[in-house]
Each structure stands twice: as structure tokens, then as C-alpha cells.
N, C-alpha and C positions, 0 to 999 in steps of 0.2 A: 581383619574381621574374622572371627572364628566361626562359630556355628550359626548358620543363617536360617536354620529351620525354625518355623513358628507353628504353634498349634492354630486351629481355626479361630479361637477366641482372641489369641494374641494378634493374629493377622488382621482381624476386624478392628481391634483396638488400635493397631498401628495405622490402619487406613484412616481411622477417625483423626488421628494426630496429623497425618499428611494432608487431609482435607481441610483442617481447621487451624493449623499452626500459624502464628504462635498461639499457644493455648496454655492456660494455667493448669498446674497439677490439680488444683481444687476443682476446676471445670471437668478435668478428666475423671476425677473421682465421682462427680455427679453423673457423668455419662456412663461410667461403669455401673453405677447403681441402676440407672434407667434402662440401659441396653442389655446388661448381662445379669442384673440382680446381684451384683457384687457388693461386698462391704467395702468401705473406704480403704481398709488395709489391703484388700485383694487388688484393687486398682493400683495402689502405690507399689505393690510387689511386682505386678505385671509391668508397670512403667519402669521400675528399677531394672528388671531383666532386659527390657528392650534397650535401655540406656547402656547396660553392661555389654550388650552385643554390638555396640557402636552405631546403632541406628538413630538414636535421639540423644539429646542432652537436656538436662533439667537444671537450669541455673536460676537461683533465686525464685523458684516456683514457676518459672516459665519454661515450657517444653517446646523445643524446636528440633528439626531434623538435622542430622549430620550428613545423611545421604538422601537422595530423592527416592520416591517410590519406584521409579523406572530403573534407577541404579541398583536398588535392592533386588528387584526381580531379575535383572540381568545377571547380577552376581550369584543369586540363588540358582538360576538356570545353569550357569557355568559349573557351579558346585555339584549340582545333581548329575549333569552329564559326566563330569570327572569321576564322581564316586560310583556311578551306576554303569557307565559304558567306557570306563578307562579313558575318558576325555575325547572319545570318538564321536563327533557329531554325525557322521554317516551311519554309524551303528545305532545311534539314537533314532535317526529318521527311519532307518530300516525297521527297527522294532515298532516304532509308532505306526508306520505304514502297514504292518501286518494286521493290526487291529482296526484301523480306520482307513478307509479308502479316501485318498485326497481328491478333491475336485480339480478340474482343469484350472480353475481360477487360483486355487491354492498352489498348485504346481507352478503356474506362471509367476505368482508372487515370490515363491521360493527361488525360482530361476533369476528373477530380478535382483534378489538379495545376493545370490551367488555371483551374478555378473558384476554387481557393484563392488564386491570384495576383490575381484580380479583386477580392478583398475588401480 
């Protein structure tokens, strides 16, 4: 999977597919018109791009996912940390923590994740 970045409208369009799949490309074009005020050709272009990125497939007019929403966001997060922080999760968390104070509950949740990774 190459570029995982999506614009806001693409991400919303992808979320609609994940929520409603399997869905026909015709239904997606109608949703594109209703939700985004897009022409049919625009919906099909966005759908084609999402398929080219390896997120979905459109076979015989039926759109289904190749990866789950959770898998997409996990891969996207990994790519972001890799590109922005040289793959260093501690550097990411340190940068995140300078702008937003973590609550005790959030710190406890992070500690549980770390403890689970040690096992």
C-alpha cells in the first residue's frame, strides 16, 4: 500500500463504504450527490482513487473493502510516525505531550498498552 493519505472528503467517502459495504458503485454515486453535492463522475473518480490505493475493490459494480477501517488507521498512523518522527513512537508521544496534557486515565491506558507489549 503506497500513499495512505486521504483528504477530508475522501475519508468521509471511505467511511461510508466501510459502514455500508457491500454497496454498489451506483449507490455510492447517489450518496456522493447527496452528501457532497458531487457529480456522478466525481464520485466514480474518488472511488477509483480509493481502489487504486488498495483500500477497496469494485468488482462488477459492487464495492467492498480490501482492508478494514481499523487496519487502515493503524497503517496510516504507522506511516505518519515513520515520516514525521523517524519511526520513533517515544518522540511522537513527547511531541504530543508538549501541546496537550495527558490525563491520569490516559497515562494509565498507555501504560497498559506498553505492559501488554512487553509480554
